C-alpha positions as YAML, in Angstrom:
chain: A
units: angstrom
residues:
- id: 1
  name: UNK
  ca: [-1.37, -9.94, 16.53]
- id: 2
  name: UNK
  ca: [-4.00, -7.16, 16.72]
- id: 3
  name: UNK
  ca: [-2.73, -3.80, 17.84]
- id: 4
  name: UNK
  ca: [-3.88, -0.36, 17.61]
- id: 5
  name: UNK
  ca: [-2.08, 1.92, 15.08]
- id: 6
  name: UNK
  ca: [0.69, 3.78, 16.91]
- id: 7
  name: UNK
  ca: [0.88, 7.37, 17.65]
- id: 8
  name: UNK
  ca: [2.29, 8.50, 14.17]
- id: 9
  name: UNK
  ca: [4.92, 11.14, 15.66]
- id: 10
  name: UNK
  ca: [6.21, 8.62, 18.55]
- id: 11
  name: UNK
  ca: [9.97, 7.41, 18.10]
- id: 12
  name: UNK
  ca: [9.69, 8.18, 14.47]
- id: 13
  name: UNK
  ca: [12.18, 9.82, 11.94]
- id: 14
  name: UNK
  ca: [9.30, 12.60, 11.25]
- id: 15
  name: UNK
  ca: [9.46, 16.45, 11.85]
- id: 16
  name: UNK
  ca: [6.89, 18.34, 13.53]
- id: 17
  name: UNK
  ca: [4.55, 19.92, 10.85]
- id: 18
  name: UNK
  ca: [5.43, 23.76, 11.44]
- id: 19
  name: UNK
  ca: [4.48, 25.98, 8.55]
- id: 20
  name: UNK
  ca: [2.98, 25.50, 5.09]
- id: 21
  name: UNK
  ca: [6.25, 26.33, 3.78]
- id: 22
  name: UNK
  ca: [8.20, 23.83, 5.79]
- id: 23
  name: UNK
  ca: [5.71, 20.98, 4.73]
- id: 24
  name: UNK
  ca: [5.57, 21.83, 0.95]
- id: 25
  name: UNK
  ca: [9.15, 23.19, 0.08]
- id: 26
  name: UNK
  ca: [10.92, 22.07, 2.87]
- id: 27
  name: UNK
  ca: [13.62, 18.93, 3.27]
- id: 28
  name: UNK
  ca: [12.10, 17.56, 6.47]
- id: 29
  name: UNK
  ca: [9.62, 14.64, 6.37]
- id: 30
  name: UNK
  ca: [6.48, 15.62, 8.37]
- id: 31
  name: UNK
  ca: [3.80, 13.41, 7.24]
- id: 32
  name: UNK
  ca: [0.01, 14.31, 8.12]
- id: 33
  name: UNK
  ca: [-1.69, 11.27, 9.39]
- id: 34
  name: UNK
  ca: [-5.56, 11.10, 9.15]
- id: 35
  name: UNK
  ca: [-7.76, 10.95, 12.41]
- id: 36
  name: UNK
  ca: [-7.08, 7.06, 12.32]
- id: 37
  name: UNK
  ca: [-3.43, 7.58, 12.24]
- id: 38
  name: UNK
  ca: [-3.02, 6.78, 8.53]
- id: 39
  name: UNK
  ca: [-1.70, 7.91, 5.23]
- id: 40
  name: UNK
  ca: [-2.39, 6.20, 1.91]
- id: 41
  name: UNK
  ca: [0.06, 4.85, -0.08]
- id: 42
  name: UNK
  ca: [0.18, 3.84, -3.90]
- id: 43
  name: UNK
  ca: [2.58, 1.43, -4.72]
- id: 44
  name: UNK
  ca: [3.86, 0.91, -8.48]
- id: 45
  name: UNK
  ca: [6.09, -1.47, -10.20]
- id: 46
  name: UNK
  ca: [9.54, 0.52, -10.30]
- id: 47
  name: UNK
  ca: [10.14, -1.07, -14.00]
- id: 48
  name: UNK
  ca: [7.04, -0.84, -15.52]
- id: 49
  name: UNK
  ca: [5.26, 2.13, -13.66]
- id: 50
  name: UNK
  ca: [2.17, -0.33, -13.48]
- id: 51
  name: UNK
  ca: [0.04, 0.36, -10.26]
- id: 52
  name: UNK
  ca: [0.28, -2.75, -7.98]
- id: 53
  name: UNK
  ca: [-1.86, -1.63, -4.99]
- id: 54
  name: UNK
  ca: [-3.16, 1.01, -2.59]
- id: 55
  name: UNK
  ca: [-2.69, 0.31, 0.75]
- id: 56
  name: UNK
  ca: [-2.48, 2.45, 4.14]
- id: 57
  name: UNK
  ca: [0.61, 3.24, 6.18]
- id: 58
  name: UNK
  ca: [0.80, 4.33, 9.76]
- id: 59
  name: UNK
  ca: [3.75, 5.96, 11.50]
- id: 60
  name: UNK
  ca: [5.28, 2.54, 12.24]
- id: 61
  name: UNK
  ca: [4.76, 1.10, 8.74]
- id: 62
  name: UNK
  ca: [6.60, 4.38, 7.47]
- id: 63
  name: UNK
  ca: [9.30, 4.19, 9.82]
- id: 64
  name: UNK
  ca: [9.82, 0.39, 8.98]
- id: 65
  name: UNK
  ca: [9.73, 1.06, 5.11]
- id: 66
  name: UNK
  ca: [12.29, 3.85, 5.69]
- id: 67
  name: UNK
  ca: [14.59, 1.55, 7.80]
- id: 68
  name: UNK
  ca: [14.59, -1.60, 6.34]
- id: 69
  name: UNK
  ca: [14.02, -0.58, 2.55]
- id: 70
  name: UNK
  ca: [11.08, -3.18, 2.33]
- id: 71
  name: UNK
  ca: [7.42, -2.23, 2.12]
- id: 72
  name: UNK
  ca: [5.26, -2.14, 5.30]
- id: 73
  name: UNK
  ca: [1.77, -1.11, 5.72]
- id: 74
  name: UNK
  ca: [-1.14, -0.90, 8.26]
- id: 75
  name: UNK
  ca: [-3.75, -3.73, 7.50]
- id: 76
  name: UNK
  ca: [-7.11, -1.82, 8.13]
- id: 77
  name: UNK
  ca: [-8.87, -5.24, 7.98]
- id: 78
  name: UNK
  ca: [-6.58, -7.19, 10.31]
- id: 79
  name: UNK
  ca: [-5.44, -4.27, 12.63]
- id: 80
  name: UNK
  ca: [-1.96, -4.67, 12.53]
- id: 81
  name: UNK
  ca: [1.38, -3.98, 10.86]
- id: 82
  name: UNK
  ca: [2.05, -5.70, 7.64]
- id: 83
  name: UNK
  ca: [5.22, -6.40, 5.95]
- id: 84
  name: UNK
  ca: [4.31, -7.04, 2.29]
- id: 85
  name: UNK
  ca: [5.36, -10.54, 1.34]
- id: 86
  name: UNK
  ca: [6.02, -11.94, 4.86]
- id: 87
  name: UNK
  ca: [3.57, -14.96, 4.08]
- id: 88
  name: UNK
  ca: [3.68, -15.04, 0.52]
- id: 89
  name: UNK
  ca: [7.37, -14.30, -0.20]
- id: 90
  name: UNK
  ca: [6.29, -11.58, -2.58]
- id: 91
  name: UNK
  ca: [8.22, -8.79, -0.77]
- id: 92
  name: UNK
  ca: [8.45, -5.38, -2.30]
- id: 93
  name: UNK
  ca: [11.93, -3.81, -2.11]
- id: 94
  name: UNK
  ca: [11.25, -0.20, -2.33]
- id: 95
  name: UNK
  ca: [13.53, 1.46, -4.97]
- id: 96
  name: UNK
  ca: [11.94, 5.07, -4.14]
- id: 97
  name: UNK
  ca: [9.70, 6.45, -1.58]
- id: 98
  name: UNK
  ca: [7.91, 9.66, -2.55]
- id: 99
  name: UNK
  ca: [5.69, 11.86, -0.48]
- id: 100
  name: UNK
  ca: [3.13, 14.42, -2.16]
- id: 101
  name: UNK
  ca: [2.80, 18.18, -1.50]
- id: 102
  name: UNK
  ca: [1.15, 18.48, 1.56]
- id: 103
  name: UNK
  ca: [2.66, 15.06, 2.90]
- id: 104
  name: UNK
  ca: [-0.58, 13.26, 3.37]
- id: 105
  name: UNK
  ca: [0.15, 10.52, 0.81]
- id: 106
  name: UNK
  ca: [3.11, 8.22, -0.05]
- id: 107
  name: UNK
  ca: [4.24, 6.70, -3.15]
- id: 108
  name: UNK
  ca: [6.28, 3.64, -3.36]
- id: 109
  name: UNK
  ca: [8.14, 2.37, -6.34]
- id: 110
  name: UNK
  ca: [9.13, -1.20, -5.54]
- id: 111
  name: UNK
  ca: [10.76, -4.42, -7.22]
- id: 112
  name: UNK
  ca: [8.43, -7.57, -6.24]
- id: 113
  name: UNK
  ca: [10.18, -10.68, -5.61]
- id: 114
  name: UNK
  ca: [8.98, -14.15, -7.09]
- id: 115
  name: UNK
  ca: [6.43, -13.95, -9.73]
- id: 116
  name: UNK
  ca: [6.23, -10.07, -9.47]
- id: 117
  name: UNK
  ca: [2.68, -10.07, -8.30]
- id: 118
  name: UNK
  ca: [1.33, -8.05, -5.32]
- id: 119
  name: UNK
  ca: [-2.58, -9.07, -5.17]
- id: 120
  name: UNK
  ca: [-3.71, -11.60, -2.52]
- id: 121
  name: UNK
  ca: [-6.22, -12.73, -5.04]
- id: 122
  name: UNK
  ca: [-3.40, -13.89, -7.24]
- id: 123
  name: UNK
  ca: [-3.25, -11.31, -9.73]
- id: 124
  name: UNK
  ca: [-0.04, -9.00, -10.54]
- id: 125
  name: UNK
  ca: [-1.73, -5.82, -9.76]
- id: 126
  name: UNK
  ca: [-4.80, -5.32, -7.15]
- id: 127
  name: UNK
  ca: [-6.21, -3.32, -9.99]
- id: 128
  name: UNK
  ca: [-6.98, -6.24, -12.11]
- id: 129
  name: UNK
  ca: [-10.37, -5.13, -13.21]
- id: 130
  name: UNK
  ca: [-11.55, -1.79, -14.86]
- id: 131
  name: UNK
  ca: [-14.78, -0.40, -14.78]
- id: 132
  name: UNK
  ca: [-17.06, -0.15, -17.87]
- id: 133
  name: UNK
  ca: [-18.13, 3.45, -18.65]
- id: 134
  name: UNK
  ca: [-21.12, 4.46, -20.06]
- id: 135
  name: UNK
  ca: [-23.58, 1.91, -19.16]
- id: 136
  name: UNK
  ca: [-27.22, 1.93, -18.99]
- id: 137
  name: UNK
  ca: [-28.78, 4.27, -16.30]
- id: 138
  name: UNK
  ca: [-30.30, 2.22, -13.47]
- id: 139
  name: UNK
  ca: [-28.27, -0.75, -14.08]
- id: 140
  name: UNK
  ca: [-25.26, -1.83, -11.87]
- id: 141
  name: UNK
  ca: [-21.97, -0.67, -13.27]
- id: 142
  name: UNK
  ca: [-20.16, -3.74, -14.71]
- id: 143
  name: UNK
  ca: [-16.32, -4.67, -14.54]
- id: 144
  name: UNK
  ca: [-13.95, -6.10, -17.26]
- id: 145
  name: UNK
  ca: [-10.78, -8.20, -16.24]
- id: 146
  name: UNK
  ca: [-7.66, -6.40, -17.59]
- id: 147
  name: UNK
  ca: [-5.15, -9.28, -16.63]
- id: 148
  name: UNK
  ca: [-5.43, -12.37, -18.45]
- id: 149
  name: UNK
  ca: [-4.77, -14.77, -15.71]
- id: 150
  name: UNK
  ca: [-3.41, -14.83, -12.13]
- id: 151
  name: UNK
  ca: [0.38, -14.99, -11.37]
- id: 152
  name: UNK
  ca: [0.04, -17.30, -8.54]
- id: 153
  name: UNK
  ca: [-2.63, -19.73, -7.05]
- id: 154
  name: UNK
  ca: [-3.47, -18.07, -3.54]
- id: 155
  name: UNK
  ca: [-4.48, -21.43, -1.94]
- id: 156
  name: UNK
  ca: [-0.74, -22.78, -2.57]
- id: 157
  name: UNK
  ca: [0.77, -19.56, -1.09]
- id: 158
  name: UNK
  ca: [-1.44, -18.69, 1.90]
- id: 159
  name: UNK
  ca: [-3.03, -21.83, 2.65]
- id: 160
  name: UNK
  ca: [-5.50, -21.39, 5.53]
- id: 161
  name: UNK
  ca: [-4.61, -17.86, 6.22]
- id: 162
  name: UNK
  ca: [-7.77, -15.80, 6.74]
- id: 163
  name: UNK
  ca: [-8.57, -13.62, 3.67]
- id: 164
  name: UNK
  ca: [-8.28, -10.02, 4.30]
- id: 165
  name: UNK
  ca: [-11.31, -8.97, 2.38]
- id: 166
  name: UNK
  ca: [-14.12, -7.92, 4.52]
- id: 167
  name: UNK
  ca: [-17.95, -7.67, 3.42]
...
């Protein structure tokens, strides 16, 4: 199903943004979505603190996450609401949802069902490579794997589902 991001303030539990003090020091959730109706969301493992992924939420994804206690995101590549684990079974149970100081970014601390992996490529974390620093000038930066292997085989989990990575 392809849909446009919903109006981030329509039928949501979000307060109107009225003052800097209210946004930075108040107790009302008043997220600031970007021009596309999205906020970035960093997701970490609640037990280890490991960064699992960076995704985006629109108003509906944030509302669904708050309501269900399971991570929901807006897929920019598929242009649809996405409940993490709906296909793979790797559901992210939210332990804590935090919002940053100016309420334009979210942080989820989650427990992941199954193998504990969160990456559609099969690795535990979407951040499974590091960038080698200090390479020769004029050459492409090189990557190094930080995980020794995949947690699952994406073909077994996703079958013929389209890959969300776009060139």
